[in-house]
PASEBA-18636 format. One line per 8 residues: number of its first residue (from 0); their letters; for each residue z negated, x negated, y negated of C-alpha. Coordinates in pm, 1 decimal, padded with zeros to 6 digits. Each point is the difference from the previous one (the first is absolute). Layout:
REM residues N
NUM) A) Z/X/Y  ... $
REM end
This chain:
REM residues 666
0) MQMKNREI) -07829.7/-00947.1/02912.5  00340.8/00167.6/00068.8  00287.9/-00253.2/00027.4  00317.4/00115.1/00163.0  00137.7/-00206.2/00289.9  -00163.2/-00329.1/-00094.7  -00326.8/-00153.8/-00112.9  -00051.3/-00082.2/-00362.2 $
8) KVIILEDE) -00064.1/-00344.9/-00136.9  -00287.3/-00028.7/-00246.5  -00121.9/-00313.0/-00180.1  -00358.9/00015.8/-00129.4  -00049.6/-00251.5/-00284.2  -00380.8/-00019.5/-00017.5  -00239.1/-00296.9/-00035.1  -00303.5/00209.0/00115.6 $
16) PAHAEAIK) 00013.7/-00009.8/00382.8  -00218.5/00309.7/00039.7  00225.1/00208.2/-00219.8  00310.2/-00124.6/00175.1  -00139.2/00072.9/00345.0  -00117.7/00348.2/-00101.0  00348.8/00094.1/-00120.9  00166.1/-00154.4/00305.7 $
24) KQLIDTSS) -00228.7/00179.3/00245.6  00052.0/00336.2/-00167.7  00376.5/-00034.4/-00000.5  00017.4/-00108.3/00364.5  -00234.2/00272.8/00113.8  00191.9/00273.7/-00175.6  00357.3/-00115.0/00076.8  00192.9/00192.3/00265.0 $
32) NGCNITIA) 00308.8/-00225.4/00008.6  -00178.2/-00330.2/-00041.1  -00068.5/-00206.7/-00303.9  00077.0/-00369.6/-00040.4  -00254.8/-00134.3/-00248.8  -00006.3/-00348.2/-00149.6  -00282.0/-00126.6/-00225.9  00058.4/-00250.9/-00282.4 $
40) TSLREFDE) -00295.1/-00136.2/-00204.0  00196.0/-00152.8/-00287.6  00326.0/00025.3/-00185.4  00117.0/-00326.1/00154.6  -00067.8/00126.3/00349.6  00171.2/00331.1/-00087.8  00314.3/-00185.9/-00103.5  00006.0/-00183.0/00330.6 $
48) ITSYIQPD) -00038.8/00322.7/00200.0  00273.2/00183.2/-00192.2  00238.9/-00280.9/00072.3  00027.4/00129.5/00356.2  -00141.3/00357.1/-00019.3  00148.4/00282.9/-00202.1  -00291.6/00245.6/-00040.8  00030.0/00375.6/-00027.8 $
56) LVIADMNL) -00308.6/-00000.5/-00229.7  -00219.4/-00254.1/-00179.5  -00367.4/00076.6/-00076.1  -00103.2/-00262.6/-00254.0  -00338.1/-00066.3/-00157.7  00025.2/-00041.7/-00375.9  -00195.8/-00325.2/-00024.1  00080.6/-00281.2/00240.8 $
64) PDGNALSL) -00115.2/-00362.0/00020.3  00330.7/-00135.9/-00129.7  00113.9/00272.2/-00232.7  00044.0/00365.8/-00074.8  00178.9/00269.0/00203.3  00189.8/00095.8/-00314.7  00203.0/-00319.6/00044.7  00166.7/00166.4/00302.5 $
72) LNGQVDSQ) 00134.9/00278.1/-00218.7  00332.4/-00025.1/-00191.1  -00039.3/00294.7/-00232.5  00178.4/00288.7/00181.9  -00097.7/00178.7/00319.6  00358.4/00065.0/00118.4  00095.2/-00363.3/-00039.8  -00294.0/-00134.4/00211.8 $
80) PWPILVMT) 00102.6/-00154.5/00337.0  -00281.9/00195.6/00166.5  -00262.7/00251.3/-00115.2  -00330.2/-00152.0/-00130.9  -00325.7/00192.9/-00004.4  -00250.9/-00170.8/-00236.8  -00377.9/00033.3/00063.7  -00311.5/-00121.6/-00183.9 $
88) SYGDEELA) -00374.2/00009.3/00058.2  -00062.0/00206.6/-00312.2  00184.8/00268.8/-00189.2  00178.1/-00102.8/-00314.8  00242.5/00255.0/-00144.9  00163.2/-00249.4/-00231.4  00056.6/-00241.2/00288.3  00141.0/00279.9/00215.0 $
96) VKALKSGA) 00251.4/00094.3/-00269.3  00097.1/-00363.8/-00041.2  00053.4/-00037.8/00374.5  00213.4/00314.7/00025.2  00209.2/-00101.7/-00301.9  00048.8/-00342.1/00154.8  00157.0/00152.4/00312.3  -00287.7/00091.0/00232.8 $
104) LDYIVKSP) 00066.6/00304.0/00215.7  -00370.3/00110.1/-00009.3  -00346.3/-00109.2/-00106.9  -00328.2/00054.8/00195.9  -00364.8/-00097.6/-00037.5  -00178.7/-00160.7/00294.6  -00265.7/00213.7/00164.2  -00106.8/00108.0/00350.1 $
112) ETFKNIRR) 00156.4/00340.5/-00069.7  00330.8/-00162.7/-00108.0  00007.9/-00215.6/00313.2  -00070.5/00308.5/00212.4  00303.1/00182.0/-00152.1  00221.5/-00302.8/-00023.9  00245.8/00143.5/00257.2  00081.4/00299.5/-00217.3 $
120) VVDRNIRE) 00038.5/-00227.7/-00303.0  00239.3/-00226.7/00190.7  00205.3/00293.4/00141.0  00028.1/00156.5/-00342.1  00117.5/-00323.7/-00162.1  00252.1/-00076.1/00273.5  00147.5/00352.3/-00035.7  00018.1/-00045.2/-00375.1 $
128) WRNIKKSK) 00160.8/-00341.5/00043.2  00262.8/00146.3/00228.2  00078.4/00266.9/-00258.1  00027.0/-00266.3/-00269.2  00235.3/-00201.8/00215.8  00208.9/00307.4/00075.9  00027.1/00079.2/-00369.9  00082.0/-00359.5/-00072.4 $
136) LAEIALIE) 00269.6/-00004.9/00266.8  00136.9/00327.6/-00130.4  00005.1/-00141.7/-00350.5  00172.3/-00314.4/00119.6  00251.0/00210.3/00194.1  00055.5/00215.5/-00305.8  00061.6/-00307.3/-00211.0  00236.7/-00142.0/00260.2 $
144) NEKKFRTL) 00181.9/00328.1/00028.7  00025.4/00016.8/-00375.8  00147.0/-00351.6/-00002.7  00248.9/00094.5/00271.8  00088.6/00320.5/-00184.7  00051.2/-00186.1/-00327.6  00219.0/-00255.9/00176.2  00206.1/00278.1/00158.9 $
152) FVTMEQGV) 00007.2/00196.2/-00327.2  00133.4/-00300.4/-00189.5  00247.1/-00132.2/00260.1  00145.2/00315.1/00159.1  00362.6/00089.2/-00077.7  -00078.9/00368.0/-00042.1  -00094.5/00117.6/-00345.4  -00354.1/00141.5/-00029.8 $
160) IYWDANGI) -00141.5/00188.3/-00298.6  -00346.7/00157.2/-00033.8  -00042.2/00313.6/-00212.0  -00320.0/00173.6/-00106.4  -00076.0/00371.4/00046.2  00202.1/00077.4/-00314.4  00310.5/-00177.6/00129.6  -00035.2/-00307.5/-00222.8 $
168) VTEANPAA) 00079.4/-00355.4/00118.2  -00307.8/-00216.9/00060.3  00148.4/-00285.7/00202.4  00332.0/-00126.5/00136.6  00101.9/-00290.7/00219.8  00261.9/-00267.1/-00084.0  00260.4/00167.4/00224.1  -00028.6/00316.7/-00208.9 $
176) EKILGLSL) 00046.1/-00204.2/-00317.3  00314.1/-00163.3/00143.3  00158.1/00320.5/00131.0  -00063.7/00193.0/-00320.6  00061.7/-00288.8/-00239.4  -00333.7/00073.9/-00171.7  -00311.6/-00210.9/-00039.7  -00336.8/00142.8/00101.4 $
184) AKMLNRKA) -00098.7/00004.9/-00367.1  00293.9/00232.6/-00076.4  -00081.5/00227.4/00294.0  -00375.2/00035.5/-00062.5  -00104.5/00338.7/-00139.8  00349.8/00141.5/00052.5  00012.3/00345.2/00160.8  00203.1/00073.9/00312.7 $
192) SDYRWGAI) 00207.6/00254.5/-00194.6  00069.1/-00235.9/-00291.9  00367.7/00029.7/-00107.4  00024.9/-00379.2/-00024.1  00019.7/-00029.7/00378.9  00340.9/00169.8/-00029.1  -00059.6/00154.9/00344.2  00304.3/00177.4/00145.4 $
200) HEDGTLFN) 00086.8/00179.2/00323.0  00293.6/-00107.5/00217.0  00217.2/00262.0/-00168.9  -00071.3/-00163.6/-00338.1  -00233.8/00269.8/-00135.1  -00330.4/-00099.6/-00160.1  -00333.7/00048.8/00175.8  -00205.7/00287.6/-00142.1 $
208) DDDYPVTQ) -00372.3/-00050.7/-00065.7  -00093.6/00171.4/00326.9  00262.8/-00187.3/00206.0  -00168.4/-00340.3/-00011.3  -00160.4/-00104.2/00332.8  -00319.4/-00112.6/-00180.3  -00037.1/00339.0/-00169.1  00062.8/00182.7/00328.2 $
216) AIQSANLI) -00255.4/-00216.7/00185.2  -00265.4/00069.4/-00265.2  00069.6/00373.7/-00010.6  00032.9/00056.6/00374.8  -00246.4/-00270.7/00118.8  00261.1/-00077.7/00268.9  00205.1/-00303.8/00090.2  00348.1/00018.8/-00155.9 $
224) KDVSMGLY) 00243.4/-00205.5/00206.3  00340.2/-00160.8/-00044.9  00128.7/00137.0/-00328.7  00327.7/-00152.8/-00124.0  -00017.5/-00087.5/-00368.6  00204.1/-00198.3/-00251.4  -00202.7/-00194.3/-00258.7  00142.6/-00188.4/-00295.4 $
232) NTEKEEYR) -00049.7/-00377.2/00014.3  -00025.2/-00116.7/-00360.7  00064.0/-00367.5/00080.5  00320.1/00057.5/00197.3  00097.4/00303.6/-00209.2  00085.6/00197.4/00311.6  -00148.8/00256.1/00232.1  -00189.0/-00124.0/00305.6 $
240) WIIISASP) -00032.0/00243.0/00288.1  -00328.5/00024.5/00191.4  -00155.4/00194.2/00287.8  -00351.4/00087.7/-00116.4  -00308.3/00150.5/00168.2  -00320.0/00111.9/-00175.8  -00340.0/-00008.4/00181.0  -00301.8/00179.9/-00152.3 $
248) QFLENETR) -00342.8/-00176.3/00031.3  -00329.6/00188.8/00027.0  -00369.8/-00076.3/-00051.1  -00240.8/00117.7/00270.6  -00035.4/00379.8/00012.5  00259.6/00041.4/-00278.0  00315.7/00213.0/00033.9  00167.2/-00110.7/-00323.9 $
256) PFQVFTTF) 00145.9/-00352.9/00007.8  -00156.8/-00251.2/-00235.1  00316.9/-00213.4/00012.2  00347.5/-00022.1/00153.6  00182.5/-00306.7/00112.6  00377.8/-00007.8/00035.4  00202.9/-00235.0/00213.6  00372.7/-00035.1/-00048.3 $
264) TDITELKQ) 00289.2/-00205.1/00135.7  00308.2/-00106.6/-00195.5  00302.2/00155.9/00176.0  00254.3/-00064.6/-00275.8  00226.9/-00220.4/00209.7  -00025.0/00235.3/00296.9  00085.5/00296.6/-00223.0  00293.6/-00189.6/-00149.0 $
272) VQDKLQLQ) 00130.8/-00061.2/00352.2  -00058.2/00365.5/00090.6  00169.6/00116.7/-00319.8  00291.6/-00233.5/00070.1  00030.4/00131.0/00355.6  -00023.9/00355.8/-00126.9  00270.2/-00072.1/-00258.2  00216.9/-00161.6/00265.5 $
280) NLELKAAK) -00047.8/00303.3/00222.9  00098.0/00227.5/-00286.3  00301.1/-00219.4/-00074.2  00098.3/00001.0/00367.7  -00037.2/00376.8/00009.7  00204.7/00034.5/-00317.8  00261.5/-00241.3/00137.5  00015.3/00198.3/00325.1 $
288) EKAEESDK) 00038.0/00326.4/-00189.4  00260.9/-00158.5/-00227.0  00190.6/-00136.0/00300.0  -00008.6/00341.7/00166.2  00111.2/00161.9/-00324.5  00269.5/-00265.2/-00042.3  00133.7/00069.6/00349.7  00002.8/00369.4/-00079.5 $
296) LKSAFMAN) 00172.8/-00059.3/-00333.2  00256.7/-00234.2/00151.0  00080.3/00252.5/00271.0  00046.4/00268.6/-00263.8  00198.2/-00246.3/-00213.3  00233.5/-00090.6/00287.4  00067.1/00366.5/00068.2  00069.6/00059.8/-00368.9 $
304) MSHEIRTP) 00213.3/-00315.4/-00030.2  00207.9/00108.8/00299.7  00065.8/00326.4/-00180.3  00077.6/-00175.0/-00328.0  00247.8/-00242.3/00158.3  00173.8/00260.2/00215.8  00045.9/00237.3/-00295.3  00226.8/-00227.7/-00213.8 $
312) MNGILGFA) 00164.0/-00133.0/00315.7  00086.5/00358.0/00088.7  00162.5/00038.6/-00341.9  00191.7/-00327.9/00027.6  00126.1/00041.7/00357.4  00053.8/00375.9/-00023.0  00206.9/-00000.2/-00317.8  00182.8/-00317.8/00106.3 $
320) DLLKNPNL) 00108.2/00192.2/00309.4  00107.8/00297.1/-00215.2  00214.3/-00231.7/-00213.7  00221.8/-00062.5/00303.8  00151.2/00343.9/-00049.2  00346.3/-00066.3/-00156.7  00018.1/00346.9/-00148.5  -00291.5/-00046.7/-00243.9 $
328) SGETKKKY) 00068.2/00058.1/-00365.7  -00064.7/-00273.8/-00252.5  -00293.5/00192.1/-00143.7  -00158.1/00045.2/00343.2  00045.2/-00366.4/00082.7  -00167.1/-00096.8/-00325.1  -00289.4/00234.9/00079.6  -00041.6/-00153.7/00347.4 $
336) IDVIEISG) 00017.2/-00354.0/-00140.6  -00267.3/00084.8/-00257.8  -00230.4/00117.3/00280.7  00064.1/-00321.1/00194.5  -00072.4/-00208.1/-00311.8  -00325.2/00188.1/-00074.1  -00109.7/-00034.2/00363.5  00082.3/-00370.1/-00008.1 $
344) HRMLEIIN) -00210.8/-00057.0/-00310.6  -00284.9/00189.7/00161.1  00027.7/-00215.2/00312.3  00007.0/-00314.1/-00214.3  -00318.9/00102.9/-00180.7  -00178.0/00048.5/00332.9  00113.1/-00340.1/00124.0  -00100.0/-00170.9/-00325.6 $
352) DLIDISKI) -00346.4/00156.5/00013.6  -00047.9/-00114.8/00359.6  00113.0/-00352.1/-00087.4  -00232.1/-00013.2/-00303.5  -00304.6/00119.2/00191.7  00081.4/-00243.9/00280.7  00016.8/-00291.4/-00244.6  -00324.7/00111.0/-00164.7 $
360) ESGQVEVK) -00173.4/00021.6/00339.4  00119.1/-00348.7/00099.6  -00086.4/-00156.7/-00337.3  00358.5/-00103.0/-00073.5  00016.7/00154.2/-00346.3  -00009.9/-00249.5/-00286.3  -00064.7/00067.2/-00366.3  00260.8/-00153.4/-00230.6 $
368) KEIFKIGN) -00096.5/00027.8/-00364.0  00243.1/00001.7/-00288.6  -00015.4/00090.8/-00367.4  00199.5/00305.7/-00106.8  00009.5/00291.9/-00242.0  -00194.5/00284.5/00154.8  00171.6/00257.5/-00221.2  00342.0/-00092.9/00135.0 $
376) LLEELLMF) -00115.1/00037.3/00361.0  -00151.1/00343.5/-00059.6  00314.1/00116.8/-00182.5  00216.0/-00112.3/00292.9  -00220.2/00184.8/00249.6  00007.5/00319.3/-00205.1  00378.8/-00019.8/-00030.9  00024.3/-00038.2/00378.0 $
384) FFPEANIK) -00196.5/00320.2/00065.3  00147.3/00216.0/-00280.1  00288.5/00133.6/00216.1  -00230.3/00112.4/00280.8  -00246.3/00150.7/-00250.3  00284.4/00190.9/-00171.8  00120.9/00140.9/00331.8  -00350.7/00132.3/00071.8 $
392) EIQLSKNL) -00036.3/00114.2/-00363.1  -00310.4/-00214.5/-00045.7  -00081.5/-00144.3/-00342.8  -00037.9/-00378.2/00033.9  -00162.7/-00167.3/-00303.4  -00170.9/-00320.2/-00103.2  -00310.9/-00087.3/-00202.5  00002.6/-00374.7/-00064.1 $
400) QLPSNNFL) -00293.5/-00098.7/-00220.5  00085.8/-00368.5/-00038.0  -00027.3/-00225.6/-00308.5  00377.5/-00046.3/-00012.9  00324.1/00065.4/00183.0  00013.9/-00369.1/00090.2  -00347.2/-00002.9/00158.2  -00012.7/-00266.7/00272.3 $
408) VETDKTKL) -00183.4/-00004.4/00332.7  -00027.6/-00263.2/00270.0  -00003.8/00139.0/00352.7  00222.5/00062.2/00301.4  00272.5/00217.6/-00150.8  00142.5/00113.8/00333.7  -00332.1/00118.7/00139.3  -00099.2/00168.2/-00326.1 $
416) AQVITNLI) 00331.0/00185.4/-00004.2  -00045.5/00108.3/00360.8  -00348.5/00138.4/-00067.7  00121.0/00204.9/-00299.3  00305.2/00110.8/00197.2  -00219.5/00122.2/00287.4  -00223.8/00195.5/-00238.7  00292.6/00165.8/-00179.9 $
424) KNALKFTK) 00170.6/00086.8/00330.9  -00330.3/00144.7/00118.9  -00030.3/00209.3/-00316.3  00356.6/00128.2/00032.9  -00064.6/00096.7/00360.6  -00305.8/00212.4/-00081.2  00102.9/00147.0/-00338.1  00182.0/00332.1/-00004.6 $
432) TNGKIELG) 00290.5/00108.1/-00220.2  -00080.4/00010.5/-00375.0  -00292.3/-00236.2/00054.9  -00081.6/-00311.7/-00198.1  -00044.8/-00367.3/00087.0  -00126.3/-00255.8/-00249.6  00014.5/-00378.5/00040.5  -00260.6/-00172.1/-00218.0 $
440) CKLQEENI) -00112.5/-00350.6/-00084.2  -00270.9/-00134.2/-00231.3  -00235.4/-00294.6/-00048.2  -00348.4/00034.6/00141.6  -00222.7/-00299.3/-00088.8  00139.1/-00291.7/00204.2  00225.2/00223.4/00211.3  00314.6/00204.8/-00035.8 $
448) LFYVKDTG) -00042.7/00356.5/00122.0  00300.3/00182.1/00149.3  -00003.5/00364.1/00101.4  00229.1/00269.0/00136.5  -00113.2/00351.4/-00086.4  00153.9/00307.8/00157.4  -00043.5/00378.6/00000.5  00043.2/00021.0/00376.2 $
456) KGIRKELQ) -00207.9/00180.1/00260.7  -00287.0/-00249.4/-00020.1  -00212.1/-00144.4/00280.9  -00314.6/00149.6/00148.4  -00321.0/-00195.4/-00067.1  -00064.3/-00081.4/00365.9  00345.6/-00159.1/00031.1  -00005.7/-00206.5/-00319.8 $
464) DKVFDRFR) -00183.1/-00289.5/00165.8  00257.6/-00006.4/00279.1  00331.8/00006.0/-00184.4  00015.8/-00380.2/-00019.0  -00075.5/-00044.7/00371.5  00279.6/-00095.9/00232.7  00142.2/00243.4/00252.5  -00170.9/00305.8/-00156.6 $
472) QGEMPQDE) 00318.3/00207.4/-00028.5  00000.6/00079.7/00370.9  -00348.4/00152.6/-00002.5  00051.9/00223.0/-00305.0  -00004.8/00379.5/00045.9  00345.1/00134.0/00078.3  00037.9/00168.4/-00340.2  -00075.2/-00326.4/-00179.5 $
480) IHEGVGLG) 00243.7/-00227.3/00187.7  00292.4/-00119.8/-00210.8  00303.8/-00213.9/00053.9  -00080.3/-00367.2/00068.7  -00222.1/-00206.5/00227.3  -00293.3/-00004.1/-00241.7  -00008.2/-00373.8/-00072.9  00099.7/-00006.5/-00368.6 $
488) LSISKAFV) -00350.4/00034.5/-00145.2  -00144.0/-00242.6/00254.7  00263.1/-00258.7/-00095.2  -00066.4/00065.2/-00369.8  -00373.2/-00055.6/00046.7  00062.9/-00328.7/00183.5  00238.6/-00125.3/-00269.9  -00233.4/00097.6/-00286.8 $
496) EMLGGKIG) -00286.6/-00188.0/00163.9  00225.5/-00303.4/00053.1  00072.6/00007.5/-00374.0  -00375.3/-00001.4/-00069.7  -00039.5/00365.1/-00096.1  -00138.8/00329.7/00127.0  00162.2/00336.4/00069.7  -00151.8/00347.3/-00006.2 $
504) IESTPGQG) 00063.6/00372.0/-00024.3  -00126.3/00301.8/-00189.7  00126.7/00333.8/00123.6  -00065.4/00372.8/-00032.6  00157.8/00230.1/00259.9  00252.1/00230.3/-00162.4  00011.2/-00200.6/-00324.8  00130.9/-00343.6/00089.7 $
512) SVFSFTIP) -00096.6/-00363.1/00052.8  -00032.0/-00323.0/-00195.4  00058.1/-00322.1/00193.5  -00106.6/-00304.9/-00201.9  -00028.1/-00370.8/00060.0  -00078.3/-00316.5/-00191.9  00128.1/-00354.5/00001.9  -00156.0/-00294.1/-00185.2 $
520) YNSKINIP) 00138.3/-00074.0/-00347.2  00018.8/-00352.5/-00137.8  -00025.7/00030.9/-00379.2  00099.6/-00366.1/-00046.5  00364.0/00062.5/00092.5  00185.9/-00081.1/-00322.4  00315.4/-00164.1/00124.6  00329.2/00185.3/-00059.4 $
528) LMEDDKPK) 00200.2/00116.7/00295.5  00282.1/-00234.2/00095.4  00344.9/00148.0/00018.8  00157.0/00020.8/00341.7  00130.9/-00349.3/00069.5  00293.6/00140.4/00192.3  00325.2/00022.8/-00196.9  00094.2/00338.0/-00138.4 $
536) ITSTSHSG) 00252.5/00191.8/00200.8  00295.2/00016.2/-00230.7  00213.3/00215.7/00223.7  -00044.0/00242.9/00286.0  00350.8/-00068.6/00131.4  00000.9/-00154.7/00346.3  00375.9/-00020.3/00043.9  00131.5/-00317.3/00161.5 $
544) LNVLIAED) -00327.2/-00105.4/00164.3  -00014.6/-00121.1/00358.5  -00328.1/00048.4/00187.4  -00102.7/-00138.0/00339.9  -00201.5/00255.1/00200.4  -00214.9/-00167.1/00268.3  -00124.7/00298.5/00203.2  -00027.1/00056.3/00375.2 $
552) DEPSYMLL) -00081.5/00372.3/-00023.0  00327.0/00195.1/-00006.2  -00121.7/00308.8/-00195.1  -00160.2/-00224.3/-00262.3  00323.9/-00199.6/-00033.3  00205.0/00318.2/-00029.5  -00226.0/00126.3/-00280.6  00029.0/-00326.7/-00195.1 $
560) HEILRKNN) 00374.6/-00017.9/00055.4  00051.9/00354.6/-00131.4  -00217.4/-00061.6/-00306.2  00193.1/-00316.7/-00084.6  00342.2/00154.4/00073.0  -00065.5/00296.0/-00230.5  -00086.9/-00247.9/-00276.8  00315.9/-00209.5/00051.6 $
568) ISSVHVKN) -00186.7/-00288.4/00165.0  00156.7/-00180.6/00291.4  -00219.0/-00098.9/00293.5  -00002.9/-00228.8/00303.5  -00219.0/00086.5/00300.1  -00189.6/-00233.7/00237.1  -00262.7/00098.3/00257.5  -00233.6/-00301.2/-00003.1 $
576) GKEAVSIL) -00117.2/-00285.8/-00218.3  00204.4/-00264.3/00177.6  00323.0/00184.3/-00082.5  -00114.1/00039.0/-00362.0  -00049.2/-00377.7/-00034.7  00341.9/-00064.3/00151.8  00175.0/00249.2/-00231.4  -00152.7/-00156.8/-00313.1 $
584) QNNHDIDL) 00101.4/-00349.2/00113.3  00363.7/00108.1/00038.6  00037.9/00271.5/-00261.4  -00078.2/-00085.8/-00361.3  00102.5/00339.9/-00135.2  -00329.9/00167.5/00090.3  -00177.6/00115.4/-00319.3  -00325.4/00125.5/00157.8 $
592) VLMDLKMP) -00170.6/00036.8/00339.4  -00194.2/00301.7/00123.5  -00214.6/-00171.6/00265.1  -00187.2/00204.1/00259.0  -00312.8/-00194.1/00094.6  -00029.0/00113.2/00362.0  00312.5/-00087.2/00202.7  00077.9/-00148.9/00342.2 $
600) VMDGFQAT) 00112.0/-00361.1/00063.9  -00125.2/-00112.0/-00344.0  -00212.7/00212.4/-00233.0  00050.2/00035.5/-00374.8  -00278.5/-00244.6/-00091.1  00160.2/-00289.3/00191.7  00348.0/00086.6/-00117.1  -00106.5/00005.6/-00365.8 $
608) ELIKKSGS) -00172.4/-00338.2/00030.4  00315.6/-00156.1/00152.6  00223.5/00152.4/-00266.1  -00215.9/-00134.0/-00282.6  -00028.8/-00342.0/00161.9  00379.5/-00019.8/00011.6  00001.7/00017.0/-00380.8  00134.2/00355.0/-00033.5 $
616) EVPIIAQS) -00106.4/00183.7/-00316.3  00116.4/00342.8/00114.8  -00269.6/00265.4/-00072.2  -00164.8/00138.4/00312.5  -00173.4/00338.5/-00007.0  -00229.6/00048.8/00298.0  00011.7/00348.9/00147.3  -00253.1/00107.4/00255.9 $
624) AFVSEADI) -00225.7/00279.6/00124.0  -00286.9/-00251.5/-00018.5  -00219.7/00085.4/-00298.6  -00288.3/-00243.1/00031.9  -00071.4/-00237.5/-00288.1  00007.2/-00291.1/00245.5  00354.6/00078.8/00115.0  00125.8/00041.3/-00353.8 $
632) QHAIEAGC) -00160.1/-00329.3/-00103.2  00147.5/-00170.3/00307.6  00347.5/00122.9/-00095.4  -00031.9/-00129.4/-00357.9  -00126.6/-00337.8/00125.0  00294.7/-00022.2/00240.2  00236.5/00024.8/-00298.2  00070.6/00370.4/-00050.4 $
640) SDYIIKPI) 00061.6/00095.5/-00362.6  -00146.4/00351.3/00036.3  -00075.9/00264.4/00262.6  00061.8/00368.8/00058.1  -00195.9/00217.2/00241.2  00155.1/00242.5/00245.5  00077.2/00286.6/-00028.8  00220.0/-00133.9/-00275.2 $
648) KITELLTK) 00038.5/00188.7/-00325.4  00358.8/-00013.9/-00124.4  -00085.4/-00036.6/-00370.2  -00247.6/-00280.4/00067.4  00251.5/-00186.8/00219.2  00283.3/00021.4/-00252.9  -00230.5/-00107.9/-00283.9  -00108.6/-00311.3/00188.1 $
656) IAAFCNIK) 00359.5/-00087.7/00096.5  00113.6/00038.4/-00360.7  -00282.9/-00221.1/-00126.3  00070.6/-00289.6/00233.9  00374.7/00020.2/-00014.5  -00010.5/-00007.5/-00381.1  -00202.5/-00320.2/00028.2  00265.0/-00149.7/00224.4 $
664) KD) 00292.6/00100.4/-00218.9  -00173.3/-00131.8/-00315.2 $
REM end
């Protein structure tokens, strides 16, 4: 008997001593590794022996004094604690079948020949038993592995889906259901290329039938790894992004997969972070490029602004110097003065544009709404530009499509007027002699649309998006540079947006341009305009008036003094606010004060407050180069009756003086 490394343990359950000894002797004589044999003569004795011996084989006689060998069998061979070989003294096929069905490993009939060959019978049964045990262990291991796999399949965070050879879902784990927002029941029998997955690439394009990893794995019989895919989650109503791999599975000796399983990980949050970082990088790049462009534009702007400022200054200083010649004729002097005046206005426009853009940049511009007749404003603006248009022989017309001449709007009148003014000035600048400019206005749903249409040279398509940008004038081609610092359209755009509207352009080179903008229209405005609450000026005569000029700047004082003198108005001059307060305390013949706001010793704000606190009712007109809304408001709160902004316009100054002095005399 061949037993590897150790002797075998055999229990012979036999009540016939001769039979037991014959089997024992044969086994011992034929064993090469030794054989430990124990004989039991009854079931009771067998139970006692097996309490301390675990046999490798049991040879049991069918009929025993206290029972039947079948009582040792539990019905299945592979569930027996040890292999049992049943033997009887006579052959009985029915009994043999019964024994084998009950769990016996083998069945033999007693005979001298059987005893002689008992070693081969024992070896054969032990080998078979070992094979049974191996199969049993393999089955148990398979079951355990299946349990472990099912546990992993159910609990893993990765989504797993099984597909058959036709690319149809056969199974999916809970993670797949969660990621995709679909129950297993809804996924079963769905093809990999089904449109309901909503599968998209990272660039947003849909997957084609042959793009799907499952389809590629089936067709190529190769592992398809790490494909990025967006799938629509029906529960969350959003796309979830996954990294998916498809593994083909094969039966033995087969080259075509019988199934494919896919594993995928939800990378939505990671992709969102990556997309955000990518967007931030793009924004940083754009900001860097914009900053570089801005530096370039500002450099070009500064060079252009230097030119623009020096040009009118050259006219002012040059012709002022020429006026010193005492031999000039009256006509020549007038010509020189006209040049100085034109240059001065040009300089003032540049300064005003710079101040406006500075206030816009610093957020100091406020919107002050009022209700007024839009028709009146547009008429006034047209009247203002008619002289210039006539000089250039340009036809200036209007097209006001409004419900009535008394049509009311509620917006910031000053800013609206400045926007329209900038557009008309722009049109006049670029329109040649005999050209046309049309100012239009009409209702457009809940907005009022304004436009300025010209027959000028037009603007090339590639420049139309840039005309509203700041500092663009300096970078224009030399043949397209015109007078000005190039801030008018930028200021207009800022003001329109402050008023709640939008501005745009349509232009054809060689044919002209149409600048248009909208402002919101409140259709519920039904109140009539109030008449100006200031008294009517009944006379333009200023004779007999006495005005106190508080001004520390000598040229500014000289200008005011000359204006007043030529209009028969007497004046008294002080150089600071303290002197102004003192004069008013001691001189009650002062009819009006022109109060500069910025003076030494005591400024105009403090002086006005002290004058009003003393009980004086004399009108005070603030005059200053300050143009901010805050300064104007501060002056009014201090007690000023009105204000006038430097450089002072003679007509405006005399009108204000007449208005307040008429109040006093009434």
